[in-house]
C-alpha positions, -999 to +999 in steps of 0.1 A: +249-452-525+279-466-505+274-484-471+284-453-451+259-432-470+232-456-461+241-457-425+240-418-425+206-417-441+193-442-415+206-422-387+191-391-402+156-404-397+163-421-363+141-405-336+152-405-301+142-393-266+165-392-236+163-407-201+184-387-178+203-375-207+209-410-222+196-412-258+171-438-265+156-449-298+120-446-307+104-472-330+075-469-354+066-440-375+064-404-363+029-392-357+021-357-369-008-333-367-032-338-396-026-375-398-053-402-394-051-416-358-034-451-360-058-477-346-044-500-318-055-527-294-047-527-256-059-543-225-080-526-199-077-530-161-099-560-161-078-578-187-104-571-215-092-562-249-099-525-261-097-514-298-093-476-299-113-470-330-143-489-316-140-476-281-132-440-287-141-433-325-161-403-328-150-389-295-125-361-288-098-380-270-064-372-252-040-401-253-011-398-229+017-424-230+039-430-201+068-454-192+052-467-159+024-454-136+047-466-107+072-438-113+071-404-097+066-383-130+040-407-146+021-406-113+021-368-112+012-367-150-019-392-147-032-376-115-030-341-132-048-354-162-074-370-140-081-337-124-082-319-159-106-347-170-130-341-141-130-304-150-135-310-188-166-331-185-179-362-202-175-351-238-138-354-236-121-387-231-086-389-216-067-423-216-033-432-204-013-460-221+017-478-204+034-512-206+023-518-169+004-550-164-033-544-162-037-555-126-008-530-117-027-503-134-058-512-116-041-513-082-025-479-090-057-463-101-075-476-070-046-462-047-045-429-066-081-424-068-078-420-106-114-425-119-118-399-148-088-412-168-089-447-182-057-466-182-047-493-207-019-517-211+002-521-241+023-550-226+011-578-250+021-566-284+032-530-281+006-522-308+001-487-295+039-481-290+047-493-325+017-477-343+022-443-326+060-443-327+067-441-291+081-476-283+115-472-267+136-498-284+162-503-257+137-507-229+105-519-244+086-490-225+066-462-239+080-427-243+062-399-226+039-383-251+005-366-255-018-368-284-051-353-292-075-371-316-106-354-328-140-367-333-132-375-370-103-396-360-075-371-370-044-362-349-048-325-339-020-324-314+013-343-307+039-338-281+067-363-276+084-351-244+122-351-253+134-361-217+113-390-204+118-380-168+101-345-174+064-338-175+047-327-205+037-292-212+002-293-198-008-258-207+000-264-244-021-297-243-050-279-225-049-249-250-049-273-280-077-292-265-098-262-256-095-250-292-112-281-305-142-279-281 
């Protein structure tokens, strides 16, 4: 294969999202429905480590990734999922992962009254972003995405929002989630 063919092949598998129309590159492998949920470590609001498989293994879990809780769309999304989590009950976990520092997440949750959604920071090693294919290369932020992992650790739903400044399709997420309950 010549050099141009290699470059074209690489571009063909490049995954992107946009921020205000500007294309941005996602790193890591694309997560698809039916795949085993990749494990990851992140940090909770008290600066304690959390390993996904240990903390949420055996539970139906919604994972929302957002660029930053301190932005209007991420704020709206996390508040919406908090409201949904309260209605869904204790058998379903909803977590939000961002690159925000843990103490900033804790401050935001307190100010927003978010108690039903747990927030985790990926700031140290971007392990979630890399393992779940949502780390934005140019910004070292997470793309807006929603995943559902069943009790057996299998990805049952995946939505990577093409335009980072837009909210996810909540109804689609809730329909997929309710089909698993």
